[in-house]
C-alpha positions in Angstrom: 23.1 58.8 -11.3 21.6 55.8 -13.0 23.7 53.1 -14.6 23.6 52.8 -18.4 21.7 49.8 -19.7 23.3 48.2 -22.7 21.3 46.0 -25.0 23.0 42.9 -26.4 21.7 41.2 -29.5 22.2 37.6 -30.5 23.6 36.9 -33.9 21.5 34.8 -36.3 24.1 32.1 -36.1 23.7 31.7 -32.3 19.9 31.6 -32.7 20.2 28.8 -35.3 22.5 26.9 -33.0 20.1 27.1 -30.1 17.2 26.0 -32.3 19.1 23.0 -33.5 20.1 22.1 -29.9 16.5 22.4 -28.7 15.3 20.2 -31.6 17.9 17.5 -30.7 16.8 17.7 -27.0 13.1 17.3 -28.0 13.9 14.4 -30.3 15.9 12.6 -27.6 13.2 13.0 -25.0 10.6 11.7 -27.6 12.9 8.7 -28.4 13.2 7.8 -24.7 9.5 8.2 -24.0 8.2 6.2 -27.0 10.9 3.5 -27.0 9.4 -0.1 -26.5 10.0 -1.7 -23.1 12.5 -4.5 -22.9 10.9 -8.0 -23.0 13.1 -9.3 -20.2 11.7 -6.8 -17.8 8.1 -7.6 -18.5 6.3 -9.9 -16.1 2.7 -10.7 -16.0 0.8 -9.9 -12.9 0.5 -12.9 -10.6 -2.6 -14.4 -9.1 -1.8 -15.2 -5.5 -3.5 -17.4 -2.9 -2.3 -17.5 0.7 -3.1 -20.0 3.4 -1.7 -20.2 6.9 -1.1 -23.4 8.9 1.1 -25.2 11.2 3.8 -27.7 10.3 5.0 -30.6 12.4 7.7 -29.5 14.8 7.1 -25.8 14.2 5.4 -23.6 16.8 4.8 -20.5 14.7 2.3 -20.5 11.9 3.7 -20.9 8.4 2.3 -18.9 5.5 2.0 -20.8 2.2 1.9 -18.5 -0.9 1.0 -19.9 -4.3 1.4 -17.9 -7.6 -1.2 -19.4 -9.8 0.2 -18.0 -13.0 3.7 -19.4 -12.6 2.6 -22.4 -10.5 5.1 -21.8 -7.8 4.7 -22.3 -4.0 6.7 -20.6 -1.2 6.4 -21.3 2.5 7.6 -18.6 5.0 7.3 -18.0 8.7 7.9 -15.1 11.0 10.6 -15.6 13.7 9.4 -13.4 16.6 12.8 -13.6 18.4 14.8 -12.3 15.4 11.9 -10.3 13.9 12.5 -11.6 10.4 10.7 -13.6 7.8 12.4 -17.0 7.1 11.9 -18.9 4.0 10.9 -22.5 4.8 10.6 -24.0 1.4 9.9 -23.6 -2.3 8.2 -25.9 -4.8 7.6 -25.7 -8.6 4.2 -27.2 -8.8 4.3 -27.6 -12.6 7.4 -29.7 -12.4 6.1 -31.7 -9.5 2.9 -32.4 -11.3 4.7 -33.6 -14.4 6.9 -35.9 -12.2 3.8 -37.4 -10.6 2.2 -38.1 -14.0 5.3 -39.8 -15.2 5.5 -42.0 -12.1 1.9 -43.2 -12.5 2.5 -44.6 -16.0 
């Protein structure tokens, strides 16, 4: 004995409802995809230069990293006993340069 197969049909109202729902979903995906990026999250790619050297009183080498676009310098070193990077210092080269020019006048 085979079970009877019943065919169900969707009403025109449900088809219209599904079409409207699909249209809204497509519109929301398009709005998210083509929305402009927030300006606060945009940052230009940096140009970096790195130099290693020793500082007085410091046995491990220190890595000096300069971001040429933002004119910032960071000095870090690797502590082998703790196995971590330690920040040694920071300098804003643009502000330091302006201070030196003012002091020369």
